[in-house]
C-alpha positions, 0 to 999 in steps of 0.5 A: 343800738350802739350807734343810736346811743352815740347819735343821741349823745351827740345830739344832747351835747349839741342842743343842750350843752352849747346853749348852756355854754353861752348862757354860762358865759353871759350869766357868769360875767353879769354875776361878777359885774353885779357883785363887784359893782355894789358896795353892799355885796363887796362888804358881804363875806357871803357875796364875796364867796359867790363872786369867787364862785362866779370866777371859778364857773367862768373858768370851768366853762371855758376850760372844761365845758368848751373842750367837752362839747368840741370833743363829743359834739364835733369830734375835735379833741384838743388833747390829742395833738397836744400832750400839754393840753391833755394834762392841763385841761383836766388839772384846771377842770378839777381846780375850777370845779372844786373851787366852785363847790367849795365857795358855794359850801363856804357861802352857805356856812357863812349865811348860817353864821350870819343869820344865827342868834348866837353872837359868837357864831356871827363873829365868824362871818367876816370878809377877812376870814373869807379872803383867807379861807378862799386863798387856803382852799384855792392852794389846796385844790391847785395842789390836788390838780398837780397829779393830773398833770403827772398821770394824764398821758397819751395812750395808743391803742394796739387794736385800733391804733388810736390815741387817747388822753387817759390816766396811766396810774391805777392808784390815782384812778382809784382815788378819783373814783372813790376819794374825790368823786364819791367822797369829797364831792358828796361831802361838800354837797352834804355839808352845803345841804345841812347848813343851807337848811339851818340857814333858811331856818334862821332866816325865817326867824330874823324878823323876831330879832333886833337886826337892821332892816337892810342887813335883814333883807340882804341876809334873807336874799343871800340865804334863798339864793345859796339854798336854791343853788345848793339844791341845783348843784346837788342834782347836777353833781351827784349823777356825775359821781355815780356814773363815773364810779359805774364806768370805772367798775365796768371798764373791763366789759367787752359788750359794745352795747353795754359800753355804749349805754354806760358812755351815754349815761356818763356823757348825759351826767357830764352834760347835766353837771355843767348846770352847776356853773351855768345856772347860778345867775339865772337862779339868783334872778328867779328866786330874788326880786332884790337881785333883779332890781340890782341887776336893772340898777347896775346895768341901766343906771350905773353903766349904760346911762353913764356910757350914754352921758359920756357920749353926749358930753363928748359929742357936745365938746366936739360940736363946740370945738367945731363951732369955734373953729 
């Protein structure tokens, strides 16, 4: 029974997480290209939050998802031979994941302010404030990642004589289970859902206000994008926090079958968690027609056509030089 769960866990990681890793890298890079290429997005505070979120998601994909499927899918744990990597991978993972969730939360709040009928709330929606808030929260999450470097260490099992990269401080372990995964993650998710619903309500009534057409369409587009992503993040993040706490509570169990079930549930929830960083680009593509048009414009009109025009000009110059010689 235990070996069956281990086999199922490995199969899920190989056939679900690895394709998700590839999709996450491609989607994150395309999101960055689109958000940075269009002036409309560069001037929007909500789009700025989504741009930073895309950068965090790429970091989480490389720094956490890659070691995850290498460890549980192929049995290669890069944290065992290197104590530095054991410490730094967990620290970077919490910085990237917390930063990503925070940016999505700020983007939803920003859209609530942007679509509000109250002028004093609309003033909170500006790019300078977005820069400052992003910098402040990045510093906060970096500081929160320092204890990971301190308390993650190599532990040698006396019974099996194997090495593991685990937390060696019980207080920090309690904080992770109940302070971070249960409280902070769920609070960010809850705030995102509440403001997402209010922003969606505001966006539906934008047509009744004296708002420029371009801005109104942009606000509708961004509101739908962030609201759907919030719902996906909620489904991806909540199971991970729950299974982490259950695993923490039942850590003293000696039943191998029960432990195999818990490890399987934890690994599945962890795999599902990575949807939060792999799905944004594809969510935007599915829910926003304007985003699809902007993707087509950025890729084919701005970059690919410009590349071929430069190639044609370069070839023409080369032919003229050869002819003159």
